[in-house]
C-alpha positions as CSV (number, residue, x, y, z in Angstrom):
1,M,3.5,14.1,28.3
2,E,7.1,11.8,29.4
3,A,9.3,10.2,27.4
4,F,8.7,7.1,28.6
5,E,4.5,7.1,28.1
6,L,5.1,8.0,24.9
7,I,7.0,5.3,24.1
8,L,4.5,3.2,25.7
9,L,1.9,4.9,23.7
10,L,3.4,4.2,20.5
11,M,4.2,0.5,21.0
12,V,0.5,-0.3,21.9
13,A,-0.6,1.9,18.5
14,V,2.0,-0.2,16.6
15,L,0.6,-2.8,17.9
16,L,-3.0,-2.5,17.5
17,S,-1.9,-1.2,13.7
18,S,-0.8,-5.0,13.1
19,V,-4.6,-6.5,14.8
20,L,-6.4,-3.9,12.0
21,D,-4.1,-4.7,9.3
22,Q,-5.7,-8.2,9.8
23,V,-8.5,-7.3,10.2
24,V,-9.0,-4.7,7.0
25,P,-6.2,-6.1,4.4
26,R,-7.5,-3.6,1.8
27,I,-6.2,-0.3,3.8
28,S,-2.4,-0.3,3.8
29,S,-0.9,-0.3,7.3
30,P,1.0,3.4,6.9
31,L,-2.8,4.1,6.7
32,I,-3.7,3.0,9.2
33,Q,-1.0,3.7,11.1
34,I,-0.7,7.0,10.6
35,G,-5.0,6.7,11.8
36,L,-4.4,6.1,14.3
37,G,-1.9,8.5,15.8
38,V,-3.8,11.2,14.6
39,I,-6.9,9.9,16.4
40,I,-4.2,10.1,19.4
41,A,-3.3,12.9,18.9
42,F,-7.1,14.5,19.2
43,L,-7.7,12.3,22.5
44,A,-4.5,13.7,24.0
45,I,-5.9,15.8,27.3
46,S,-3.3,18.1,26.7
47,P,-1.7,18.6,23.2
48,I,1.3,16.4,22.8
49,Q,4.9,17.2,21.5
50,V,7.7,15.1,20.5
51,S,10.8,16.9,20.0
52,I,13.4,14.5,18.4
53,D,16.8,16.6,16.5
54,P,16.5,15.6,12.8
55,E,19.8,14.3,12.9
56,L,18.7,12.0,15.7
57,F,15.1,11.1,14.0
58,L,16.9,9.8,10.8
59,I,20.1,7.6,12.4
60,L,17.5,6.0,15.2
61,F,14.6,5.2,12.1
62,I,15.6,6.0,8.6
63,A,19.3,4.5,9.1
64,P,18.3,1.0,9.9
65,L,15.5,1.0,7.8
66,L,17.5,2.0,4.5
67,F,20.3,-0.8,5.5
68,H,17.6,-3.6,5.6
69,D,16.1,-2.1,2.5
70,S,19.8,-2.1,0.8
71,I,20.3,-6.0,2.2
72,E,17.4,-7.0,0.7
73,A,17.6,-4.9,-2.4
74,N,17.5,-7.2,-5.9
75,K,21.4,-5.7,-7.1
76,K,20.9,-7.0,-10.0
77,N,17.8,-5.1,-10.9
78,L,19.4,-2.3,-9.2
79,W,22.1,-2.1,-11.5
80,D,20.3,-2.7,-14.5
81,N,18.3,0.6,-14.5
82,K,21.0,2.6,-12.6
83,G,20.5,5.3,-15.2
84,I,17.2,6.0,-14.6
85,I,16.9,5.8,-11.4
86,V,19.8,8.0,-11.4
87,S,17.3,10.6,-13.0
88,Y,15.2,9.9,-10.8
89,A,17.2,10.5,-7.2
90,I,19.1,13.7,-8.5
91,G,17.8,15.3,-12.0
92,L,13.6,15.2,-10.9
93,V,14.3,16.1,-7.1
94,L,16.4,19.3,-8.9
95,L,13.6,19.7,-11.1
96,I,10.7,19.9,-8.1
97,V,12.7,21.6,-6.1
98,L,12.7,24.6,-9.2
99,C,9.2,24.4,-9.9
100,V,7.8,23.9,-6.4
101,G,10.1,27.5,-5.7
102,F,9.2,29.1,-8.0
103,V,5.2,28.5,-8.4
104,L,5.1,29.0,-4.6
105,H,7.1,32.3,-4.9
106,W,4.4,32.9,-7.4
107,L,1.6,32.5,-5.3
108,V,2.7,33.9,-2.1
109,P,4.8,36.7,-3.0
110,S,6.5,37.3,0.7
111,I,7.7,34.2,0.6
112,P,11.2,34.4,0.0
113,L,12.6,32.1,-3.5
114,A,14.9,30.6,-1.4
115,A,12.6,29.7,1.2
116,A,10.5,28.5,-1.7
117,F,13.3,26.9,-2.8
118,A,13.6,24.7,0.5
119,L,9.8,23.7,0.5
120,G,10.6,22.3,-2.7
121,A,13.3,20.4,-1.7
122,A,12.2,19.3,1.5
123,L,9.4,17.7,-1.0
124,G,11.2,16.2,-3.4
125,P,12.5,13.2,-2.3
126,T,10.4,10.4,-1.8
127,D,10.6,8.2,1.5
128,A,12.2,4.4,1.2
129,V,10.4,3.2,4.3
130,A,7.3,4.9,2.6
131,V,7.6,2.3,-0.3
132,A,9.1,-1.0,1.2
133,A,5.6,-0.3,3.6
134,L,3.0,0.4,0.9
135,K,5.0,-1.7,-2.3
136,R,3.5,-4.8,0.0
137,E,0.5,-3.6,-0.8
138,A,0.5,-3.2,-4.1
139,Q,1.7,-5.0,-7.6
140,V,4.2,-3.3,-8.4
141,G,6.4,-4.1,-12.1
142,K,9.7,-5.4,-11.8
143,R,11.5,-2.0,-13.7
144,E,9.1,0.4,-11.6
145,N,9.9,-1.9,-8.5
146,A,13.7,-1.2,-9.1
147,I,13.4,2.5,-9.8
148,L,10.9,3.3,-6.6
149,Q,13.7,1.4,-4.6
150,G,16.1,2.8,-6.1
151,E,15.1,6.2,-6.2
152,A,14.6,6.3,-2.3
153,L,17.3,4.9,-1.4
154,I,19.4,7.5,-2.6
155,N,17.7,10.7,-3.4
156,D,18.1,11.8,-0.2
157,A,21.6,13.4,-0.4
158,S,19.9,15.6,-3.8
159,G,17.0,16.9,-1.6
160,V,19.0,17.1,1.9
161,V,22.4,19.7,-0.2
162,S,19.5,21.1,-2.0
163,F,17.7,22.5,1.5
164,Q,20.8,23.3,3.9
165,F,22.1,25.4,0.4
166,A,18.4,26.8,0.0
167,I,17.9,27.4,3.5
168,A,21.6,29.0,4.1
169,A,20.4,31.3,1.4
170,A,17.6,32.5,2.8
171,V,19.3,32.7,6.0
172,T,22.4,35.1,4.8
173,G,21.0,36.2,1.1
174,F,24.6,34.6,-0.4
175,F,23.8,31.2,-2.5
176,S,27.4,30.4,-4.9
177,L,26.2,27.3,-7.1
178,T,29.8,26.4,-7.8
179,D,29.4,25.9,-4.0
180,A,27.0,23.7,-3.8
181,A,28.2,21.5,-6.5
182,T,31.2,20.8,-4.9
183,S,29.2,20.0,-1.8
184,F,26.9,17.4,-3.6
185,A,29.7,16.2,-4.9
186,F,31.1,15.3,-1.6
187,N,28.1,14.7,0.2
188,F,27.2,12.3,-2.6
189,F,30.4,10.1,-3.6
190,G,31.9,10.6,-0.4
191,G,28.9,8.9,1.8
192,I,29.4,6.3,-0.8
193,I,32.7,5.7,-0.6
194,L,32.5,5.0,2.3
195,G,29.6,3.6,3.1
196,I,32.0,1.1,0.5
197,L,35.1,0.6,2.9
198,L,33.4,0.2,6.0
199,A,31.9,-3.0,4.5
200,L,35.1,-3.9,3.5
201,V,36.2,-3.4,7.4
202,F,33.3,-4.8,8.8
203,S,33.3,-8.1,6.7
204,F,37.5,-8.7,7.5
205,F,36.4,-8.2,11.5
206,A,33.5,-10.8,11.0
207,H,35.5,-13.2,9.0
208,R,38.5,-12.9,11.2
209,V,36.1,-14.0,14.3
210,R,34.7,-16.8,12.8
211,D,37.5,-18.3,11.3
212,L,39.2,-17.9,15.5
213,G,36.0,-20.5,15.7
214,L,33.9,-17.5,18.0
215,E,30.5,-18.5,15.9
216,N,28.4,-16.9,17.7
217,I,25.1,-16.0,16.4
218,T,24.2,-13.7,19.1
219,F,27.3,-11.6,18.2
220,H,27.2,-11.9,14.8
221,V,23.3,-10.4,14.9
222,F,24.7,-8.0,17.2
223,L,27.2,-6.9,14.8
224,E,24.6,-6.3,12.2
225,V,22.5,-4.6,13.6
226,S,24.6,-2.2,15.1
227,M,26.3,-1.5,11.8
228,P,24.0,1.3,10.1
229,F,24.3,3.4,13.0
230,I,28.0,3.3,13.3
231,V,28.4,3.9,9.8
232,F,25.7,7.1,10.1
233,L,28.0,8.2,12.7
234,I,30.9,7.8,11.2
235,A,30.2,9.6,7.6
236,E,28.6,12.6,9.8
237,T,31.8,13.1,11.4
238,F,33.2,13.4,7.8
239,H,30.4,15.3,6.7
240,V,29.0,13.2,4.5
241,S,25.4,11.8,3.5
242,G,25.4,8.9,6.2
243,I,22.0,7.9,4.5
244,L,23.8,7.3,1.1
245,G,26.4,5.9,3.7
246,V,23.8,3.4,5.4
247,V,22.4,2.1,1.8
248,A,26.5,1.4,0.2
249,C,27.8,-0.6,3.6
250,G,24.1,-2.7,3.4
251,I,24.9,-3.9,-0.4
252,V,28.4,-4.4,0.1
253,W,27.9,-6.1,2.9
254,S,25.2,-8.0,1.7
255,L,27.1,-9.2,-1.4
256,L,30.0,-9.8,1.0
257,R,28.2,-12.2,3.2
258,D,29.6,-15.5,4.1
259,Q,27.2,-17.7,1.4
260,R,28.3,-21.4,3.2
261,I,25.6,-24.2,4.4
262,S,26.4,-25.2,7.0
263,P,23.7,-26.0,10.3
264,Y,25.1,-22.5,12.1
265,H,24.5,-20.7,8.7
266,S,21.1,-21.7,8.4
267,R,20.5,-20.9,11.7
268,L,22.6,-17.3,11.8
269,N,20.2,-16.5,8.9
270,I,17.4,-17.3,10.5
271,A,17.8,-14.8,12.8
272,L,18.5,-12.2,11.2
273,S,15.8,-12.6,9.2
274,S,13.3,-12.8,12.4
275,V,15.3,-9.8,13.6
276,W,15.1,-7.7,11.3
277,K,11.0,-8.6,10.7
278,V,10.3,-7.2,13.8
279,I,12.5,-4.0,13.9
280,S,11.7,-3.5,10.3
281,F,8.0,-4.0,11.1
282,T,8.3,-1.6,14.6
283,L,10.2,1.6,13.6
284,N,8.4,1.7,10.4
285,G,5.0,1.4,13.0
286,I,6.4,4.2,14.9
287,V,7.8,6.4,12.6
288,F,3.8,6.2,10.5
289,V,2.3,6.7,14.4
290,L,5.0,9.6,14.6
291,L,3.7,11.4,10.8
292,G,0.2,10.7,12.1
293,I,0.6,12.7,16.0
294,Q,2.0,15.5,14.3
295,L,-0.3,16.4,11.4
296,P,-2.4,17.9,13.4
297,N,0.3,20.1,15.5
298,A,1.7,20.9,12.7
299,M,-1.1,22.5,11.1
300,Q,-2.9,23.9,14.4
301,S,-0.8,27.5,13.7
302,T,-0.8,28.2,10.0
303,W,-4.4,26.9,10.8
304,D,-5.4,29.1,13.6
305,D,-3.8,32.5,11.9
306,V,-5.9,35.6,11.2
307,Y,-3.5,36.6,8.9
308,I,-4.2,33.4,6.0
309,D,-7.3,32.6,5.0
310,N,-7.4,28.7,5.9
311,F,-9.2,28.2,2.2
312,D,-6.2,30.3,0.3
313,L,-4.4,27.7,2.3
314,I,-6.0,24.8,1.3
315,G,-5.5,25.7,-2.2
316,Y,-2.0,26.1,-2.2
317,V,-1.4,23.3,-0.5
318,L,-3.6,21.5,-3.4
319,I,-1.7,23.5,-6.3
320,L,1.7,22.1,-5.0
321,T,0.2,18.6,-5.0
322,A,-0.8,18.4,-8.0
323,L,2.1,20.3,-9.5
324,I,4.5,17.5,-8.0
325,V,2.6,14.5,-9.4
326,V,2.3,16.2,-12.5
327,L,6.2,16.4,-12.8
328,R,6.3,13.4,-12.0
329,F,4.2,11.8,-13.8
330,I,5.8,13.8,-16.9
331,W,9.7,13.0,-15.6
332,A,8.4,8.7,-15.5
333,L,6.7,9.4,-19.0
334,L,10.1,11.0,-21.2
335,M,12.4,8.7,-18.8
336,A,10.7,5.8,-20.0
337,R,11.1,6.6,-23.4
338,I,14.8,8.0,-23.0
339,F,16.2,4.9,-21.3
340,R,16.3,1.2,-22.4
341,N,13.7,-0.9,-20.5
342,P,16.6,-4.5,-19.9
343,L,13.5,-6.4,-19.9
344,T,13.3,-6.0,-23.8
345,G,16.2,-4.2,-25.3
346,K,14.2,-1.1,-26.2
347,R,12.6,2.0,-25.4
348,D,9.6,2.1,-24.2
349,K,7.1,3.6,-27.2
350,F,4.2,5.6,-25.5
351,N,1.3,3.0,-25.6
352,K,-1.4,1.9,-23.0
353,K,0.8,0.2,-21.0
354,T,4.0,2.5,-20.6
355,V,1.0,5.3,-19.4
356,K,0.1,2.6,-16.2
357,D,3.7,2.0,-15.4
358,A,4.5,5.8,-15.3
359,L,0.7,6.3,-13.1
360,I,2.3,3.3,-10.9
361,T,6.2,5.0,-10.2
362,T,3.9,9.0,-9.8
363,I,2.0,7.1,-7.3
364,G,3.9,4.8,-6.0
365,G,6.6,7.4,-4.5
366,P,5.0,8.8,-1.5
367,K,6.8,11.2,0.8
368,G,7.8,9.9,4.3
369,A,10.6,10.2,7.0
370,I,12.4,12.0,5.3
371,T,10.4,14.8,4.1
372,L,9.0,14.8,7.8
373,S,12.6,15.5,9.0
374,I,13.8,18.7,6.6
375,V,10.5,20.2,7.4
376,F,11.0,19.7,11.4
377,S,14.3,21.2,10.8
378,I,13.6,24.7,8.8
379,P,14.0,27.6,11.4
380,F,11.1,29.5,12.4
381,L,12.2,32.6,12.4
């Protein structure tokens, strides 16, 4: 299918999903968009092959969406829950990598342990795009919202670095824990520091432009919209986390924004809000429609493989899914007991409310575009 026809089809599907979302309000829009993608894949005369480089996918879709989410995020809420957020973003991801790897290797010994770890790394991170889209459909508590949002904003580093080293170990047969830890630290902290520095540069530039009397709304809107792409490309050039760079830049940029009250600033804020609303809805929709389109194709070759029993395949999927859900639920309960709740200043006790909050945190952390982009970069041979 020609690229233009595919883009047009995606746009029509996103527009249709916005209508269906109003007609069927009790079904979340991401599920509607995934369903439309699956329907498009089945109705297509020939299989729709979407070949997008994972890095291009991240910069086109994930970077601007994460930048917008980080601007809109409740900074105080994130800071108050920083300890438990880091435990989810790093500790839980690494736990999932190890547990999924060992269980998958035990279930299917022909899969090398390093390759099994790579799958665990792909399934570890939650997705900020999915979290942002789904939390609008459900009532989520203040602490749970901070955990889900903060975790999804920063857990790509642990997942991506784990994946890269697992793939390298599977291909070369060599793994160094020292190199992995060093690479993770450089990737993680380097991305954050670079994002902060670039936010300061952008803020200085924007203020100098305004000091010259150039209060052009179009210029300032375009500057903010282009920032995540610039930050991501510079971060990748320095081999640090582009996603963390974008998130750090978005948070600092929102704190450094000119807060003066004037007719011009009011018009600028309205323009920025409208532009980001359209961009966010469009990119969110395209990501989920693409996910739906890719599902049948991603499953087809394995489903048709006569050497793999399909019932066994479904069983493996269910076992790994249950494993991840149980691990996440247990982690949520333990972290609620270990870290103080900023709302009460005390550690939560095990009771019905704690279990309910843990269930919300468990089910509210879906996999999405980050996992999809990682999985599609796994070498076929």
